[in-house]
C-alpha positions in Angstrom: 0.0 0.0 -0.1 1.0 3.3 -0.6 2.2 5.2 2.5 0.7 9.1 3.3 3.1 11.5 3.9 2.1 14.3 6.2 2.8 17.9 5.3 5.9 18.2 7.1 8.7 20.6 6.7 11.5 19.2 4.7 13.7 20.4 7.1 12.5 18.3 10.1 14.1 14.7 9.3 16.0 12.2 11.7 19.1 13.3 13.4 21.0 10.7 12.0 22.5 12.5 9.3 24.1 9.4 7.6 20.4 8.4 6.7 19.4 11.9 5.0 22.9 12.0 3.1 21.0 8.8 1.6 17.7 10.3 1.2 19.6 13.2 -0.7 21.3 11.0 -2.9 18.4 9.1 -4.0 16.2 12.0 -4.7 19.2 13.6 -6.8 19.4 10.8 -8.8 15.5 10.1 -9.3 15.8 6.6 -7.4 12.0 7.5 -6.0 10.3 4.5 -5.3 11.7 2.7 -1.9 9.7 0.0 -0.8 10.1 -0.6 3.4 9.5 -3.0 5.8 8.5 -2.2 9.3 11.1 -2.3 12.5 12.6 -0.1 15.2 16.2 -0.5 14.1 15.0 1.5 11.1 13.4 4.3 11.8 15.9 6.6 11.1 15.7 5.1 7.7 12.1 5.4 7.6 12.1 9.2 8.9 14.5 10.2 6.0 13.2 9.0 3.4 9.3 9.3 4.1 9.5 12.5 4.7 11.1 13.7 1.6 8.2 14.4 -0.5 10.4 13.5 -3.7 10.2 10.0 -2.6 7.2 7.5 -3.1 7.2 4.9 0.2 5.2 1.5 0.3 4.9 -0.5 3.6 5.4 -4.7 2.7 5.5 -6.2 6.3 7.3 -9.5 4.7 10.4 -8.7 3.4 10.5 -11.6 1.3 7.4 -10.8 -0.8 8.9 -7.0 -0.3 12.1 -7.6 -2.1 10.0 -9.5 -5.0 7.6 -6.2 -5.2 10.5 -3.9 -5.5 12.1 -6.5 -8.5 9.2 -5.9 -10.4 9.0 -2.2 -9.9 12.9 -2.1 -11.1 12.0 -4.4 -14.3 9.3 -2.0 -15.2 11.4 1.5 -14.4 14.4 0.6 -15.8 16.0 1.6 -12.3 16.7 0.9 -9.1 13.9 0.6 -6.5 15.2 0.7 -2.4 14.3 -1.6 -0.6 14.6 -0.9 3.2 14.4 -3.2 6.4 15.1 -3.4 10.0 18.0 -5.5 11.6 18.3 -9.4 12.3 16.8 -12.2 10.1 15.2 -9.6 8.1 17.6 -8.7 5.8 18.1 -12.7 4.7 14.7 -12.8 3.8 15.8 -10.4 0.8 17.7 -13.1 -0.2 15.1 -15.2 -3.2 14.4 -11.8 -5.2 18.3 -10.8 -4.5 19.4 -13.6 -6.1 17.0 -13.4 -9.0 17.5 -9.7 -9.6 21.6 -10.5 -9.7 21.1 -13.3 -12.3 18.6 -10.7 -14.1 20.8 -7.8 -13.9 18.6 -5.8 -12.2 19.4 -2.7 -10.5 18.1 -2.5 -6.3 19.7 -0.8 -3.7 19.3 -2.5 -0.4 19.1 -0.6 2.8 19.5 -2.8 6.1 19.3 -0.9 9.6 21.8 -3.0 11.7 22.7 -2.8 15.3 26.1 -0.6 16.6 29.2 -2.1 15.3 30.3 -3.2 19.3 27.1 -5.2 19.5 27.5 -7.5 17.2 28.1 -11.2 18.2 27.4 -10.1 21.6 23.7 -11.7 22.0 22.0 -8.6 21.5 18.7 -8.8 20.0 18.3 -8.8 16.6 21.7 -8.7 16.2 23.9 -10.9 13.0 26.7 -10.8 11.5 24.7 -8.6 8.3 27.5 -7.1 6.3 28.6 -9.2 4.0 25.2 -11.3 4.3 23.8 -10.9 0.6 27.5 -10.8 -0.5 27.5 -13.2 -3.2 24.5 -12.7 -4.8 25.1 -8.4 -4.9 27.6 -6.1 -6.7 29.1 -4.8 -3.8 28.5 -5.0 0.0 29.1 -1.2 1.8 29.3 -0.8 5.8 28.2 2.8 7.0 29.5 3.3 10.6 26.8 4.1 13.6 29.2 7.7 14.4 31.6 10.1 12.3 32.9 13.1 13.2 35.9 14.2 11.4 35.4 15.6 7.5 37.0 12.4 6.4 34.9 10.2 8.0 32.0 12.6 6.5 33.1 12.4 2.7 33.8 8.3 3.3 30.1 8.0 4.3 29.0 10.4 1.3 31.6 8.5 -0.7 30.5 5.0 -0.1 26.6 5.8 -0.2 27.2 7.4 -3.6 29.7 4.5 -4.9 26.5 2.0 -4.3 24.1 4.3 -6.2 26.6 4.7 -9.3 27.2 1.0 -9.4 24.0 -0.3 -8.8 23.2 1.4 -12.7 26.8 0.9 -14.5 26.0 -1.8 -16.4 26.2 -4.4 -16.0 23.4 -3.6 -13.9 23.2 -5.1 -10.3 21.9 -5.0 -6.8 23.8 -3.8 -4.4 23.6 -3.9 -0.3 23.8 -0.9 2.1 24.0 -1.4 5.6 23.6 1.0 8.1 24.9 0.6 11.8 22.5 2.8 13.6 22.9 4.0 17.4 20.3 5.0 20.0 18.3 7.2 19.8 16.8 6.4 16.8 13.5 8.8 16.8 15.2 11.9 17.3 14.5 14.4 15.2 16.3 17.8 14.4 15.9 20.8 11.9 18.3 20.2 8.9 19.1 23.6 7.4 20.2 22.5 3.6 19.6 19.1 1.5 21.2 20.6 -1.5 24.6 20.6 0.0 24.9 17.0 -0.4 27.4 16.0 -3.3 26.1 13.2 -5.8 28.3 11.9 -8.0 27.0 11.6 -11.7 27.7 8.4 -13.8 27.8 9.1 -17.3 29.2 5.6 -19.4 28.3 3.8 -22.9 29.7 0.9 -24.4 32.1 2.4 -26.4 31.1 5.4 -27.3 29.2 8.4 -25.3 25.7 9.8 -26.7 25.9 12.9 -28.5 23.8 14.7 -25.6 26.8 13.4 -23.3 29.8 14.8 -24.7 27.6 18.0 -25.8 27.1 18.6 -22.3 30.5 17.6 -20.9 32.5 19.9 -23.9 29.7 22.7 -23.4 31.0 22.6 -19.1 34.7 22.1 -20.4 34.6 25.8 -22.7 33.2 27.3 -19.6 36.2 26.7 -17.2 38.5 29.1 -17.6 41.0 26.7 -15.9 40.9 22.9 -16.8 43.4 20.9 -15.1 44.1 17.4 -16.7 46.0 14.8 -14.5 47.0 11.1 -15.6 48.1 8.3 -13.4 49.9 5.1 -14.5 48.5 4.0 -18.0 49.8 1.7 -20.8 51.2 3.9 -23.7 48.2 4.4 -26.6 49.0 6.2 -29.9 45.3 7.1 -29.8 45.5 8.7 -26.3 48.7 10.4 -27.0 47.4 12.2 -29.6 44.0 13.9 -28.4 46.1 14.8 -25.2 49.1 16.4 -27.4 45.9 18.8 -29.4 44.4 19.2 -25.9 47.8 20.3 -24.0 47.6 23.5 -26.8 44.7 25.2 -25.4 44.9 28.5 -23.6 42.5 27.2 -21.2 44.1 23.7 -19.9 47.1 22.5 -18.4 48.4 18.4 -18.7 50.2 17.1 -15.8 51.5 13.5 -16.7 53.7 11.3 -14.5 56.4 9.2 -16.4 54.5 5.8 -15.4 51.4 7.7 -17.9 53.5 7.5 -21.1 52.0 10.8 -22.2 54.6 12.7 -24.2 54.1 16.2 -25.7 56.4 19.7 -25.6 53.4 21.4 -23.6 52.7 18.3 -21.3 54.0 18.9 -17.8 56.1 15.7 -17.0 57.6 17.0 -13.8 54.8 17.7 -11.5 56.8 17.7 -8.2 58.8 20.0 -9.3 56.2 22.5 -10.7 53.2 21.9 -7.9 54.6 24.7 -5.7 55.7 27.2 -8.4 52.1 28.9 -8.3 50.4 30.9 -5.8 46.4 29.0 -4.0 44.4 31.4 -6.8 46.6 30.3 -10.1 47.1 26.5 -9.2 43.5 25.6 -8.6 41.5 24.7 -11.3 37.7 25.2 -12.4 37.6 21.7 -13.7 39.9 18.7 -12.9 39.9 15.9 -15.1 42.0 12.5 -14.0 42.5 9.1 -15.8 44.8 6.2 -15.3 45.7 4.7 -11.8 47.2 5.6 -8.6 48.9 9.1 -8.8 52.7 8.4 -7.4 52.8 12.7 -6.6 51.7 12.9 -2.9 52.4 16.9 -3.4 49.8 17.4 -6.0 47.1 15.0 -4.5 47.6 17.5 -1.0 47.3 20.9 -2.9 44.2 19.9 -4.8 42.8 18.4 -1.8 42.9 21.7 -0.3 41.3 23.5 -3.4 37.5 23.2 -2.9 36.9 22.3 -6.5 33.9 22.6 -7.8 33.8 20.2 -10.8 36.1 16.9 -11.2 35.7 13.9 -13.6 37.1 10.9 -13.3 37.6 9.0 -17.2 37.7 5.5 -17.0 36.0 1.8 -16.7 36.5 1.3 -13.5 33.7 -0.7 -11.0 34.2 2.0 -7.9 34.4 5.7 -7.4 37.9 7.0 -7.8 37.5 10.2 -5.6 41.2 11.0 -5.3 40.8 14.7 -4.4 37.2 14.4 -2.4 35.7 16.1 -5.0 34.4 14.0 -7.5 31.4 15.2 -9.2 31.3 12.7 -12.5 32.6 9.1 -13.2 32.8 8.8 -16.6 32.9 5.1 -17.7 34.7 4.8 -20.5 38.2 4.5 -22.2 40.6 7.8 -21.9 41.1 7.4 -25.7 37.5 7.2 -26.5 36.3 9.9 -24.2 39.1 12.5 -25.6 38.6 11.4 -29.0 34.6 12.7 -28.6 35.3 15.5 -26.9 38.4 17.1 -28.7 36.6 18.3 -31.8 33.5 20.4 -29.8 36.2 22.6 -27.7 36.0 25.6 -28.5 39.1 28.8 -28.4 39.7 30.3 -24.9 41.4 33.3 -24.0 42.2 32.0 -20.8 46.0 32.5 -19.6 46.1 29.1 -17.1 48.2 27.0 -19.6 50.7 30.1 -19.8 50.9 30.4 -16.3 52.0 26.5 -15.9 54.2 27.0 -18.8 56.3 29.6 -16.9 56.0 27.9 -13.7 57.4 24.9 -15.5 60.1 27.1 -17.3 60.9 28.1 -14.0 60.8 25.3 -11.9 63.8 23.4 -15.3 65.8 26.6 -14.3 65.9 25.7 -10.8 66.4 22.4 -10.8 69.6 22.9 -13.4 71.1 25.3 -11.2 70.5 23.0 -8.1 71.7 20.1 -10.2 75.0 21.4 -11.5 75.9 22.2 -7.7 75.3 19.0 -6.1 77.5 16.4 -5.1 77.6 12.9 -5.5 74.2 11.5 -4.4 71.6 9.6 -5.5 69.7 12.7 -7.7 73.3 13.4 -9.4 73.2 9.7 -10.4 70.0 9.7 -11.7 70.6 12.3 -14.2 73.7 10.6 -15.2 71.6 7.6 -16.1 68.8 9.7 -17.6 71.3 11.3 -19.8 72.6 7.8 -21.2 69.3 5.8 -21.7 67.3 8.5 -23.5 69.4 7.9 -26.8 68.7 3.9 -26.5 65.5 2.2 -27.7 64.2 -0.3 -24.3 61.8 -0.1 -21.8 62.2 1.0 -18.5 60.8 -0.5 -15.1 61.5 1.3 -11.8 60.9 -0.6 -8.5 58.9 1.3 -5.4 60.4 3.5 -2.9 63.2 6.4 -4.4 63.5 4.7 -8.0 59.9 6.1 -9.4 60.3 9.3 -7.3 63.5 10.4 -8.6 62.3 9.3 -12.2 59.4 12.1 -11.6 62.1 14.5 -11.2 63.4 13.8 -15.0 60.1 13.4 -16.9 60.9 16.4 -19.3 63.8 14.8 -20.5 63.0 11.4 -21.8 60.2 10.1 -24.0 61.0 6.3 -22.5 58.0 3.8 -22.1 58.0 3.6 -18.1 56.6 1.2 -15.8 56.3 0.4 -12.3 54.0 -1.5 -10.0 51.9 1.6 -8.8 48.4 -1.0 -8.1 49.5 -1.5 -5.0 53.0 0.8 -4.8 55.1 -3.0 -3.1 58.4 -3.5 -3.3 57.5 -7.3 -3.3 58.3 -8.3 -7.2 59.7 -5.6 -9.0 62.2 -7.3 -10.3 60.3 -10.2 -11.0 57.8 -8.2 -13.1 61.0 -6.8 -15.1 62.6 -10.1 -15.9 58.6 -11.3 -17.1 58.7 -8.5 -19.4 62.1 -8.9 -20.9 60.9 -12.8 -21.3 58.2 -11.4 -23.4 59.8 -8.8 -25.3 62.5 -8.4 -27.7 63.2 -5.0 -26.5 65.9 -4.2 -23.6 64.3 -4.2 -20.3 66.3 -2.2 -17.6 64.9 -2.3 -14.2 66.1 0.9 -11.7 65.9 -0.5 -8.3 66.5 0.2 -5.1 68.7 -2.0 -2.9 66.3 -3.3 -0.6 63.8 -4.0 -3.1 66.3 -6.0 -5.0 66.9 -8.4 -1.9 63.1 -8.7 -1.5 63.2 -10.2 -4.8 66.1 -12.3 -5.0 63.7 -15.6 -6.2 63.5 -13.0 -9.7 67.9 -13.7 -9.7 68.1 -17.3 -8.8 65.5 -19.0 -11.5 66.4 -20.4 -14.9 65.5 -17.3 -16.7 68.3 -14.7 -17.5 67.2 -13.1 -21.2 69.9 -11.1 -22.4 67.7 -8.4 -23.1 67.4 -7.8 -19.2 69.8 -5.1 -17.2 69.0 -3.9 -13.8 70.8 -0.9 -12.3 70.8 -0.7 -8.7 71.0 2.0 -6.5 73.4 0.9 -3.5 72.2 3.7 -1.2 72.1 1.7 2.1 68.0 0.7 1.7 65.0 2.4 2.6 66.5 5.6 1.3 62.9 6.5 1.0 61.9 6.7 5.2 65.1 9.0 5.6 63.5 11.1 3.3 60.4 11.3 4.7 59.4 13.8 7.5 58.1 11.3 10.2 60.1 8.6 10.1 63.3 10.4 9.2 62.6 12.1 12.8 62.6 8.7 14.5 65.2 7.2 16.9 64.1 3.5 15.2 64.7 5.2 11.7 68.3 2.8 11.1 66.7 -0.3 12.5 63.5 -0.3 12.0 62.8 1.2 8.8 66.2 1.6 7.1 68.0 -2.0 5.8 71.2 -0.8 6.3 71.9 -3.0 3.5 76.0 -3.4 3.4 75.8 -6.9 1.0 78.3 -7.8 -2.1 76.2 -7.8 -5.0 79.2 -8.6 -6.9 78.5 -12.3 -5.3 74.9 -12.0 -6.6 75.6 -11.3 -9.9 78.5 -13.9 -10.1 76.4 -16.5 -7.9 73.2 -16.1 -10.1 75.0 -15.7 -13.6 74.7 -11.8 -14.6 77.8 -9.6 -16.0 78.3 -7.1 -13.2 79.5 -3.7 -13.4 79.8 -0.8 -10.2 80.3 2.8 -9.9 81.1 5.0 -6.8 80.9 8.3 -8.6 79.7 10.6 -11.5 83.1 9.9 -13.1 82.9 5.9 -13.0 79.6 5.8 -13.9 80.0 8.1 -17.2 82.5 5.3 -17.8 80.2 2.1 -16.7 77.2 2.8 -18.2 77.5 3.1 -21.7 79.3 -0.6 -21.3 76.5 -1.8 -19.6 73.9 -0.7 -21.8 76.0 -2.4 -24.9 76.2 -5.6 -22.8 75.2 -8.7 -24.5 73.9 -10.8 -21.6 72.2 -10.3 -18.3 73.5 -7.3 -16.8 74.0 -5.8 -13.0 75.0 -2.4 -12.7 75.7 -1.1 -8.8 75.6 2.6 -8.1 76.9 3.2 -5.1 75.8 6.3 -2.9 76.0 8.0 0.2 72.6 7.2 2.1 72.8 10.6 4.2 73.8 12.9 1.7 70.8 11.4 -0.6 68.4 12.2 1.9 70.1 16.0 2.5 70.4 16.4 -1.2 66.8 15.8 -1.7 65.2 17.9 1.0 67.2 20.8 -0.1 66.2 20.6 -3.5 62.4 20.7 -2.5 62.9 23.6 -0.4 65.0 25.2 -2.9 62.3 25.0 -5.3 59.8 26.2 -3.3 61.9 29.2 -2.7 60.9 32.5 -5.0 
């Protein structure tokens, strides 16, 4: 039956804000059919939903029947119906209908009320392990905490609910489950100032290309912006994407920031993000529209800066099964490949009189001049060694791999000096398996595969060296800097007395013995002059080879800290 809703003030609602956020997001997405099964624990959800005039609520006592009724509504309307139940066995009674919806690819949003987390498995009434109870027959399960206070926690709750709503209707459609832990008091109401302030993430998707209406709408938003920032994370080289991004990078309103592992190249593309990010004041730096694509960003500096900007519009491009909200400002998730999206967008971009592009180019030139000056005066250290390595390998045809820790971060400082395909295990950013990954790539390739590794990473993955496979096109440069150099640079661990024992490995092994034992030709260098001599020989060697470069660990960290301090000095 249809529940009658009294003419209540839209600002009078439950005091449990997570329930109100759910109502806001459902309304703004147009998911307005809600089937509620009565209960006590779900009272805050009932109040939040029933007091919204945009929502049509139905009350069905039997959860099994309620779920099948919701299934029928969703089939007919081709959009999610929302199910709401109390705690305990109620959610289990949804199972038959949810299973049917899952295998028929029908979107349902299952919302269950639950007891506060501390009371699970404590013999409290109507308390079972509800989170993941439907996990085998839903796209994803979400657990909403009973209390949250910080800005990060509020963003997290908003992101989870947005993610659930987006995922339910992204292809292939299917049910999702949101489990709300709700604490006493359950029936308390309060006055709410503004339901329009809740952030809602829009989904735009298509099998291949976006619809004409969608791409024109997005292009109009792009053209209205005076400052557009495009940032790429790790991505395999794609010629179509490179051509599109290069053309966009000439636009006066647009700056393209790419990491070395983005594998995007062009004269107007900023490939040294960490060098440039602090060359602009806050007002000049802040984009009106942020567009991200690819995988996780290496640059912590740009992430931290963007998170403080309060960006009005953020699009993430790419086929993912969850929201990528890296700067906590996501407004639109566009589920098509970056190369397809930018190819469609490019012809619709109009001219602009913005100077945003020029400001960034000037910042890049300033940063480059400081970089060159600092490098010229730097003593022998990791930074100097990387400059020498880049000066040699940029003339060779090879695939470049970097281990996690300092090697990939040093490469980021020289991104404007090479166009070599660059890979790194940045999916989870671990040091395990970096050598084995590069070895596997060499086995599958006819091109030289060069790994630049830290000594700790190499030690961690000695299994790669001891394998039966030593292809002639596999070469390793090992930075012998005492192990764990990144911890000496980072402000947190670098100040702890436990640094050397628990964070750095204090490696002092004889890597020549490893090379001899495992059948690798060995080279070594301990100063700029010896590296200039050994690098050409190493790169031309006709078998699997290791080049060990010895640098002073204490000086390495000081030079890198001074480097960034000087970059930020006007």
